[in-house]
VOGU-3710 file (C-alpha; in Angstrom, 3 decimals, decimal comma):
1> mtdtrstapa> 0,071/0,029/-0,009  1,331/3,403/-0,938  1,614/5,808/1,692  0,707/9,223/0,832  -0,106/10,920/4,073  3,527/12,293/4,631  3,264/14,188/1,238  0,656/16,530/1,956  0,471/17,970/5,354  -0,329/21,243/3,991
11> adqpeggtpg> -3,580/19,622/2,301  -4,977/18,676/5,674  -5,252/22,045/6,954  -7,896/24,736/5,776  -6,581/27,502/3,690  -7,524/31,134/3,731  -9,869/30,646/6,686  -13,548/30,534/6,349  -14,885/31,509/10,005  -15,719/28,614/12,202
21> asasetsgls> -13,279/25,926/10,528  -11,252/24,278/13,115  -9,657/20,913/13,443  -11,865/19,808/16,400  -14,901/20,216/14,292  -15,637/16,590/13,851  -19,600/16,350/14,543  -20,951/18,960/12,192  -20,393/22,008/10,143  -20,507/25,502/11,622
31> pnlgralvli> -23,123/27,855/10,441  -20,552/29,626/8,221  -19,386/26,607/6,691  -22,639/25,069/6,434  -23,767/28,476/4,399  -20,554/28,106/2,066  -21,491/24,382/1,538  -24,962/25,021/0,359  -23,885/27,787/-2,171  -20,989/25,727/-3,516
41> svaqlmlvld> -23,251/22,582/-3,794  -26,331/24,265/-5,491  -23,919/25,807/-8,168  -22,195/22,215/-8,424  -25,932/20,877/-9,031  -26,742/23,276/-11,514  -23,430/22,489/-13,519  -23,706/18,949/-13,497  -27,402/18,757/-14,169  -26,957/20,701/-17,356
51> gtitnialps> -25,268/17,815/-18,880  -28,370/15,851/-19,047  -31,526/18,552/-18,752  -31,488/18,851/-22,336  -31,621/15,066/-23,034  -35,466/14,861/-22,918  -35,727/18,077/-24,988  -33,770/16,666/-27,889  -37,030/15,730/-29,808  -38,496/19,101/-29,326
61> isrdlgmtaa> -35,507/21,072/-30,130  -35,138/18,810/-33,496  -38,644/19,718/-34,465  -38,045/23,509/-33,484  -34,647/24,099/-34,933  -34,616/21,388/-37,788  -31,507/19,808/-36,541  -30,542/16,129/-37,488  -29,847/13,294/-35,355  -26,074/14,020/-35,488
71> gltwvvtiya> -26,655/17,690/-34,578  -28,702/16,435/-31,522  -25,817/14,346/-30,234  -23,524/17,513/-30,456  -26,155/19,403/-28,249  -24,985/16,837/-25,659  -21,356/16,349/-26,456  -20,373/19,863/-27,027  -21,209/20,839/-23,628  -19,432/17,934/-21,851
81> ltfggllllg> -16,474/18,380/-24,352  -15,768/22,296/-23,653  -16,610/21,557/-19,930  -14,004/18,706/-19,593  -11,521/19,931/-22,286  -11,287/23,548/-20,489  -11,340/22,123/-16,908  -7,527/21,870/-16,452  -7,300/25,341/-17,688  -10,148/26,537/-15,232
91> grlgdllgrr> -8,351/24,735/-12,352  -5,013/26,375/-12,981  -6,691/29,794/-13,311  -8,270/29,188/-9,886  -4,754/28,818/-8,554  -3,808/31,861/-10,464  -6,542/34,475/-9,887  -8,110/33,121/-6,758  -10,788/30,572/-6,530  -13,500/32,384/-5,476
101> rtftiglgtf> -12,851/34,973/-8,295  -12,867/32,193/-10,706  -15,749/30,601/-9,273  -17,812/33,854/-9,523  -16,649/34,582/-13,125  -17,402/31,069/-14,205  -20,962/31,215/-12,619  -21,576/34,584/-14,520  -20,422/33,139/-17,878  -22,582/30,080/-17,474
111> alasllggca> -25,536/32,124/-16,628  -25,302/34,499/-19,663  -24,645/31,527/-22,251  -28,027/29,709/-20,511  -29,683/32,892/-21,374  -28,358/33,200/-25,023  -29,082/29,333/-25,523  -32,755/29,587/-24,694  -33,019/32,482/-27,293  -31,407/30,496/-30,087
121> tegwmllgar> -33,258/30,262/-33,537  -30,769/28,237/-35,262  -28,939/24,869/-34,345  -25,393/26,691/-34,526  -26,443/29,341/-32,023  -27,608/26,685/-29,744  -24,371/24,688/-30,081  -22,433/27,783/-29,438  -24,214/28,749/-26,478  -23,736/25,140/-25,163
131> alqgagaala> -20,263/25,308/-25,696  -19,912/28,893/-23,869  -21,848/27,034/-20,963  -19,199/24,487/-20,776  -16,590/27,086/-20,688  -18,257/28,683/-17,840  -18,566/25,431/-15,932  -14,822/24,665/-16,502  -14,091/27,905/-14,523  -16,739/27,265/-11,682
141> spaalslitt> -16,724/23,649/-11,067  -12,958/23,046/-10,273  -12,733/26,349/-7,923  -15,657/24,787/-6,371  -14,263/21,610/-5,191  -10,918/23,186/-4,458  -12,791/25,612/-2,026  -13,866/22,759/0,080  -10,657/20,979/-0,052  -8,811/23,895/1,112
151> nfpagparnk> -11,373/25,477/3,635  -12,668/22,123/5,419  -10,304/20,514/7,982  -9,494/16,821/7,083  -11,389/14,196/8,663  -15,213/13,994/9,401  -15,930/17,784/8,602  -14,105/17,402/5,274  -15,727/13,940/4,448  -19,074/15,261/5,354
161> amgvfagmsg> -18,817/18,287/2,823  -17,274/15,755/0,127  -20,383/13,503/0,537  -22,494/16,424/-0,010  -20,717/17,786/-2,880  -20,263/14,412/-4,391  -23,823/13,602/-3,800  -24,944/16,875/-5,747  -22,590/15,509/-8,520  -24,105/12,202/-8,653
171> igaavglllg> -27,700/13,326/-8,507  -27,322/16,075/-10,860  -27,466/13,991/-13,909  -30,978/12,428/-12,685  -32,224/15,722/-11,504  -31,431/17,205/-14,949  -33,715/14,455/-16,533  -36,608/15,015/-14,140  -36,544/18,828/-14,553  -36,066/18,461/-18,072
181> gfltgidsif> -38,951/16,464/-18,419  -41,185/19,140/-16,534  -39,989/22,108/-18,115  -40,075/20,770/-21,634  -43,821/19,673/-21,218  -44,584/23,347/-20,382  -46,335/25,164/-23,291  -47,507/28,334/-21,471  -46,930/30,364/-18,386  -49,541/32,787/-17,106
191> gfevtgwrlt> -51,358/32,668/-20,530  -48,228/33,420/-22,245  -47,107/30,837/-24,998  -43,599/29,401/-24,315  -41,402/26,782/-25,927  -40,473/24,286/-23,262  -37,234/23,124/-24,278  -36,148/26,750/-23,865  -37,125/26,777/-20,361  -34,495/24,009/-19,684
201> lwinapiglv> -31,646/26,624/-20,701  -33,329/29,800/-19,272  -33,857/28,386/-15,568  -29,923/28,498/-15,172  -29,682/32,275/-15,652  -31,338/33,232/-12,160  -29,797/30,554/-10,406  -26,351/31,303/-11,776  -26,533/35,158/-11,448  -27,726/34,870/-7,638
211> aallaprwls> -24,998/32,381/-6,677  -22,297/34,713/-8,466  -23,712/37,593/-6,421  -23,443/35,591/-2,960  -20,168/33,945/-3,711  -18,183/37,149/-2,546  -20,515/37,336/0,659  -20,246/33,767/1,787  -16,968/32,500/0,571  -13,415/33,409/1,479
221> esernrnrld> -10,731/33,968/-1,226  -7,848/31,594/-1,563  -4,166/32,415/-1,724  -3,106/33,065/-5,206  -0,123/31,274/-7,021  1,696/33,738/-9,360  3,105/31,200/-11,752  2,605/31,545/-15,277  -0,196/29,946/-17,232  0,472/27,184/-19,691
231> vpgaltatlg> -1,442/28,236/-22,919  0,137/25,871/-25,251  -0,917/22,980/-22,904  -4,488/24,218/-22,737  -4,728/24,623/-26,663  -3,341/21,033/-27,353  -5,343/19,139/-24,769  -8,774/20,784/-25,698  -8,054/20,641/-29,544  -6,903/16,927/-29,053
241> llglvyglsr> -10,097/16,064/-27,341  -11,925/17,812/-29,827  -10,332/15,901/-32,803  -11,040/12,628/-31,045  -14,495/13,245/-30,288  -15,315/14,501/-33,786  -13,428/11,610/-35,328  -15,237/8,941/-33,260  -18,676/10,615/-34,077  -18,070/10,901/-37,877
251> ageadhgwgd> -16,892/7,273/-37,974  -20,464/6,092/-36,853  -22,158/7,982/-39,557  -23,401/5,900/-42,422  -22,247/8,573/-45,166  -18,614/8,400/-43,670  -17,438/5,608/-41,546  -13,891/4,644/-40,339  -12,240/4,721/-43,812  -13,401/8,385/-44,393
261> pwtiaalaag> -10,436/10,654/-45,002  -11,755/13,283/-42,594  -12,381/10,697/-40,010  -8,948/9,528/-40,132  -7,324/12,978/-40,098  -9,571/14,013/-36,866  -8,534/10,834/-35,184  -4,867/11,256/-36,170  -4,712/15,060/-35,399  -6,462/14,450/-31,963
271> iallvtfvvl> -3,922/11,647/-30,835  -0,933/13,733/-32,008  -2,273/16,813/-30,037  -2,681/14,801/-27,062  0,890/13,239/-27,356  2,338/16,859/-27,750  0,289/18,033/-24,660  2,093/15,117/-22,679  5,521/16,076/-24,014  4,888/19,896/-23,100
281> errvthpllp> 3,536/19,008/-19,572  6,868/17,058/-18,981  8,985/19,861/-20,010  7,387/23,356/-18,824  8,326/24,767/-15,563  4,435/25,206/-14,509  2,452/22,733/-16,172  -1,240/22,816/-16,721  -1,252/19,315/-15,636  1,640/18,473/-13,188
291> lrivldrtrg> 2,169/14,847/-14,114  2,706/14,138/-10,370  -0,966/14,439/-9,775  -1,871/11,506/-12,163  1,116/9,248/-11,504  0,393/8,997/-7,814  -1,144/5,262/-7,595  -4,051/6,193/-5,641  -5,288/9,109/-7,533  -4,203/7,504/-10,833
301> tsfvamffas> -6,220/4,523/-10,282  -9,248/6,834/-9,246  -9,098/8,758/-12,402  -8,726/5,832/-14,842  -11,861/4,042/-12,961  -13,871/7,025/-12,984  -13,121/7,680/-16,526  -14,752/4,155/-17,752  -17,539/4,724/-15,152  -18,470/7,993/-16,178
311> gamfamfyfn> -18,496/7,209/-19,982  -20,864/4,234/-19,244  -23,186/6,494/-17,050  -23,462/9,277/-19,665  -24,518/6,510/-22,324  -27,070/5,270/-19,971  -28,948/8,370/-19,628  -28,583/9,071/-23,284  -29,736/6,038/-24,696  -32,413/5,431/-22,186
321> gqfvqrilgy> -33,668/9,036/-22,414  -34,404/8,344/-26,222  -35,804/4,719/-25,648  -38,454/5,660/-23,083  -39,733/8,692/-25,062  -39,469/7,243/-28,964  -40,175/3,512/-28,289  -42,307/3,465/-25,188  -43,875/6,896/-26,084  -43,552/8,515/-22,819
331> eplhtgvafl> -44,378/12,088/-22,466  -41,326/14,554/-21,372  -42,520/14,769/-17,812  -43,504/11,003/-17,440  -39,818/10,459/-18,667  -38,503/12,528/-15,887  -40,404/10,729/-13,239  -39,621/7,581/-14,659  -35,785/8,250/-13,943  -36,561/9,328/-10,325
341> pfsvgvmvga> -35,566/6,093/-8,752  -32,014/6,566/-10,173  -31,903/9,676/-7,971  -32,899/8,071/-4,976  -30,695/5,495/-5,560  -27,645/7,754/-5,887  -28,684/9,639/-2,601  -28,766/6,165/-0,488  -25,464/5,218/-2,064  -23,891/8,233/-1,181
351> vissklvvry> -25,179/8,122/2,436  -23,995/4,702/2,753  -20,541/5,338/1,337  -19,851/8,599/3,218  -20,429/6,487/6,416  -18,471/3,434/5,454  -15,576/5,114/3,697  -13,996/5,979/7,286  -14,469/2,294/8,430  -13,627/0,031/5,804
361> gvryitgtgt> -11,473/-0,169/2,530  -12,406/2,367/-0,320  -11,993/-0,519/-2,873  -14,625/-2,614/-1,272  -17,177/-0,071/-1,243  -16,522/1,414/-4,759  -15,612/-2,027/-6,151  -19,044/-3,155/-5,079  -20,691/-0,048/-6,304  -19,331/-0,512/-10,029
371> lmasaalygf> -20,303/-4,298/-9,993  -23,711/-3,155/-9,188  -23,749/-0,438/-11,995  -22,405/-3,070/-14,431  -25,053/-5,448/-13,537  -27,709/-2,687/-14,145  -26,338/-1,663/-17,647  -26,436/-5,282/-18,696  -30,097/-5,406/-17,544  -31,040/-2,183/-19,626
381> srydvddsta> -29,250/-4,073/-22,572  -32,069/-6,926/-22,346  -34,825/-4,667/-23,722  -37,345/-7,054/-25,606  -39,149/-5,140/-28,370  -41,014/-6,363/-31,448  -39,597/-4,243/-34,032  -40,475/-6,271/-36,951  -41,665/-4,420/-40,063  -45,099/-5,293/-39,503
391> avlrslapga> -45,190/-4,123/-35,723  -43,586/-0,712/-36,613  -46,074/-0,007/-39,225  -48,883/-0,952/-36,966  -47,430/1,401/-34,514  -47,263/4,443/-36,847  -50,930/4,227/-37,598  -52,959/6,919/-35,996  -54,135/6,340/-32,510  -51,966/3,083/-32,282
401> dplgadvsyw> -50,054/1,976/-29,237  -46,319/2,816/-29,357  -43,985/-0,005/-30,325  -42,744/-0,699/-26,972  -46,044/-0,639/-25,153  -45,697/-4,161/-23,927  -42,565/-3,244/-22,176  -43,123/-3,203/-18,332  -41,394/-0,180/-16,624  -41,549/-2,096/-13,235
411> taifpflllm> -39,580/-5,055/-14,450  -37,483/-3,847/-17,266  -36,437/-0,426/-16,069  -37,254/0,341/-12,434  -34,998/-2,198/-10,642  -32,086/-1,458/-12,911  -32,434/2,528/-12,473  -32,527/1,914/-8,698  -29,501/-0,707/-8,748  -27,321/1,569/-10,696
421> gvgmgmtfvp> -28,138/4,674/-8,689  -26,909/2,967/-5,630  -24,059/1,629/-7,254  -23,116/4,849/-8,626  -23,559/6,607/-5,113  -21,313/4,136/-3,506  -18,813/5,103/-6,281  -18,967/8,987/-6,465  -17,979/9,653/-2,772  -15,158/7,438/-2,201
431> mtltavhavr> -13,736/8,242/-5,662  -13,773/12,042/-5,038  -12,128/11,380/-1,832  -9,385/9,617/-3,255  -8,816/11,310/-6,395  -7,923/14,574/-4,265  -6,390/13,122/-1,401  -2,847/14,445/-0,656  -2,759/16,969/-3,497  -0,331/19,879/-2,736
441> redagvgsgv> -1,887/23,031/-1,680  -0,674/25,001/-4,684  -2,191/22,216/-6,912  -5,496/21,863/-5,333  -7,376/23,755/-7,970  -6,058/21,759/-10,874  -6,133/18,598/-8,807  -9,856/18,748/-8,506  -9,985/19,993/-12,115  -8,566/16,619/-13,170
451> lntvqqvaga> -11,297/14,809/-11,501  -13,944/16,696/-13,176  -12,175/16,633/-16,335  -12,243/12,887/-16,409  -15,869/12,768/-15,693  -16,849/15,204/-18,483  -14,195/14,026/-20,970  -15,267/10,473/-20,445  -19,054/11,386/-21,066  -18,198/13,045/-24,315
461> lglavlgtvs> -15,920/10,296/-25,459  -17,974/7,542/-24,234  -21,053/8,964/-25,835  -19,040/9,151/-29,227  -17,728/5,673/-28,799  -21,053/4,057/-27,924  -22,856/6,352/-30,528  -20,702/4,554/-33,106  -21,361/1,157/-31,646  -25,243/2,108/-31,706
471> lhfvnrttdq> -24,903/3,444/-35,313  -23,201/0,434/-36,686  -26,146/-1,837/-35,591  -28,550/0,706/-36,721  -26,904/1,038/-40,196  -27,095/-2,822/-40,535  -30,574/-3,027/-39,482  -31,662/-0,237/-41,962  -30,195/-1,992/-44,793  -32,438/-5,056/-43,925
481> vegplrdgls> -35,674/-3,076/-43,335  -35,505/0,030/-45,469  -37,178/-1,460/-48,576  -39,967/-3,398/-46,794  -40,942/-0,277/-44,810  -41,022/1,966/-47,923  -43,332/-0,524/-49,479  -45,438/-0,907/-46,420  -45,889/2,842/-46,041  -46,790/3,255/-49,797
491> aagvdpdasv> -49,078/0,333/-49,344  -50,921/2,074/-46,578  -51,274/5,268/-48,571  -48,511/7,050/-46,991  -45,925/8,904/-49,007  -42,727/7,713/-47,570  -40,742/11,010/-48,443  -43,320/13,573/-47,148  -42,491/15,059/-43,876  -44,086/14,061/-40,536
501> pggslsnlda> -46,831/16,350/-39,668  -44,956/18,933/-37,128  -41,712/17,368/-37,445  -38,513/17,437/-39,803  -38,000/13,806/-40,475  -39,648/12,265/-43,432  -42,186/9,393/-42,857  -39,600/6,843/-44,009  -37,103/8,441/-41,617  -39,375/8,127/-38,641
511> alytatytdg> -40,239/4,673/-39,429  -36,621/3,644/-39,762  -35,747/5,156/-36,427  -38,422/3,385/-34,755  -37,556/0,216/-36,082  -33,779/0,322/-35,688  -33,262/2,194/-32,451  -33,560/-0,533/-29,975  -30,954/-2,698/-31,668  -28,427/-0,015/-31,555
521> athalqvaal> -29,270/1,130/-28,134  -29,119/-2,284/-26,446  -25,731/-2,960/-28,197  -24,250/0,160/-27,001  -25,707/-0,631/-23,293  -23,831/-3,857/-23,595  -20,727/-2,316/-24,179  -21,251/0,179/-21,519  -21,824/-2,706/-19,034  -18,376/-3,923/-19,983
531> lmllasliiw> -16,752/-0,536/-19,580  -18,164/-0,383/-16,027  -17,015/-3,820/-15,481  -13,601/-2,853/-16,270  -13,746/0,114/-13,967  -14,399/-2,303/-11,211  -11,560/-4,647/-12,121  -9,220/-1,682/-11,915  -10,438/-0,773/-8,501  -10,211/-4,163/-7,249
541> tflrispedl> -6,792/-4,561/-8,626  -4,980/-1,265/-7,882  -6,650/0,856/-5,368  -4,811/0,547/-2,072  -5,850/3,287/0,466  -6,711/2,931/4,205  -9,513/4,677/6,123  -6,763/6,263/8,287  -5,404/7,946/5,167  -8,710/9,750/4,896
551> ggrtapvvpg> -8,979/10,773/8,376  -11,318/8,114/9,494  -10,892/5,765/12,371  -8,453/2,798/12,556  -9,689/-0,037/10,442  -10,322/-3,473/12,004  -7,055/-5,573/12,253  -7,578/-8,573/10,032  -5,207/-11,352/11,436  -2,083/-11,813/8,861
561> vegada> -3,280/-8,741/6,785  -1,469/-5,407/6,795  -4,095/-2,540/6,406  -7,866/-2,556/5,878  -7,535/-3,260/2,402  -4,078/-4,940/1,705
//
C-alpha cells in the first residue's frame, strides 16, 4: 500500500480561513461553513445537471430548430467536451486568480450562456451557447471543489462536505432529466405561450446570477499562485480532445465511416495533439497538468476507474432517455419521473458510502458499487421489443399504441435504475475523496479539475464511442428493413418521402428510427456494461488506500493482513 500521508501535511489544513473551521470540528459544520457548502453544492448541482437536462428536450429541439440526429448528439457532447476540455485550464486559473474569483466569473459566464441558448433560433446558435456554458462550468466547477478541500479540515468535517458535494454531482444527472421533463412539457406560463425546451436553459440564468452575487459574501478567497499560465498545454489538450470526439462521432455516420479521410485526419490530429500535450507538460516549468498528480497510484487509479464509469453512465442516460420517449411513447414529464429511482438510489448510495468510507477499505465500497452498476447496464441491454416491419407499421398508424407498449417499466427499467443509482452513489463519494487526496496546496485547483475533467471528457468520449457502436447496428438493420418499410408505407397510402406532420423527418426516416433504435441502443448498453466492469476490475486490482489515510478511524485488524484493504 502506498503511503501518501506524509506528502501533504498542508492539504490537511484549511486555507484562507472561512470562519468557524477548526480541526476539532468533527461532528458537524459551523453555520458559516454550512452556508458556504450550500452555495457551492447548489452551484455544482446546476453545472452537472446541465449535462443531462437537455436530453429529454432533444426531440423538441429537433422539431423547433430542424436539427439532424447527428446535430442532436452534439447538443449533449459539445457541453461535456468544452466543460471537460477546459477544466484543467479552469483549475489552474483558480490557482492563479483566486478560486472565489474564478468561481464567480464562471457562474456569470454560465448564466449568460444559458440565456443566449434559450434564445437560439438556429442549431449553430444553440451549439455555440452550449459550448460557452461548458466554458463557464470549466471555470466554476474545479474552483468549487478546491474551495472545499482548502477550507474544510481533514477528517469527518471534510468527508461530510465531500459527501454532500459528491452527492450533488451524482444526482445532478438524474435531476436534470426530471427537471428537463417537467420544463419541456410546459407550453404556457400565465397565459403566455412558451417553448418548453428553452426553459431548460433559461432556468439556469437566475440561479447562476444569484450564486455569483452571493459568492463574494459567503466564501473566503484563496491564496494566489503567481506562476505563468500554460497556454500551449491548454490549446493542445482541448483541441486534441475535440479531434478525437469529432473523429469518433463521424466514424459512426453511414455517409462517412472509419475509412473516411476526414475521420482519419481528425483521429490522427487528436492523438498527435494529446501526445504533444504530454510532452509539453513534462518540459514546462509550470505545467497545466503536473504529471505528479496523475502518477500517484491512488489518484491515478481513481482517475482511470472514474473515466470508464462516467463514460458508461453518460451513455445510459442518453440511450434510455431516447428509448422511453421514442419507443415506449412516454411524455417528457413522464420520462423525468421515470428516472427518479436513479436519483433516490444515488442519494442512498452516497449516504452509505460516506459513512462506511472512514471504517472500511475504499476498494470494497467502490468495487461493489461499480459491479452493481455494471449489472444494471446489462439489465438495460435486455430490452425486448417487437420491431419487425409489421409491428413498426402498426405503431405508426393514427391512434395506435407505441412500439414498446408491451415493455413493463416495473420489471425492465425500474429495478435497474435503482440498482445503478445505489451503485453510482457508492462510487462517487469514495472516488472524489481518493482523487483529491494528498494533493499539494498549490495544485488543489488543478487537482480537483482533473477529477471533473475525467468525468466530462469520459462522457463526451463515451457517448462518441457508444454512439458509433449504436450506429453500426442501426445502419446494419436499416439495410435490411428500409425496402420493406418503404413498400409498407406506400401500401398504406402514406408518402414515404413526405415530412411527418409538425416534424422535420420524413415518414420513412421516422419509421426507420423506430425500427432500428432498440437494436442499436441495446448493443451500446452492453458495451457500457463492459466499460463499467472494467472500472470495477481496476478498482479491485490497483486501489490501495486505508481509512486512516482519509482521516477516518482505524480499520479493524485482520490477522495476517496489513491494513484495511491490503
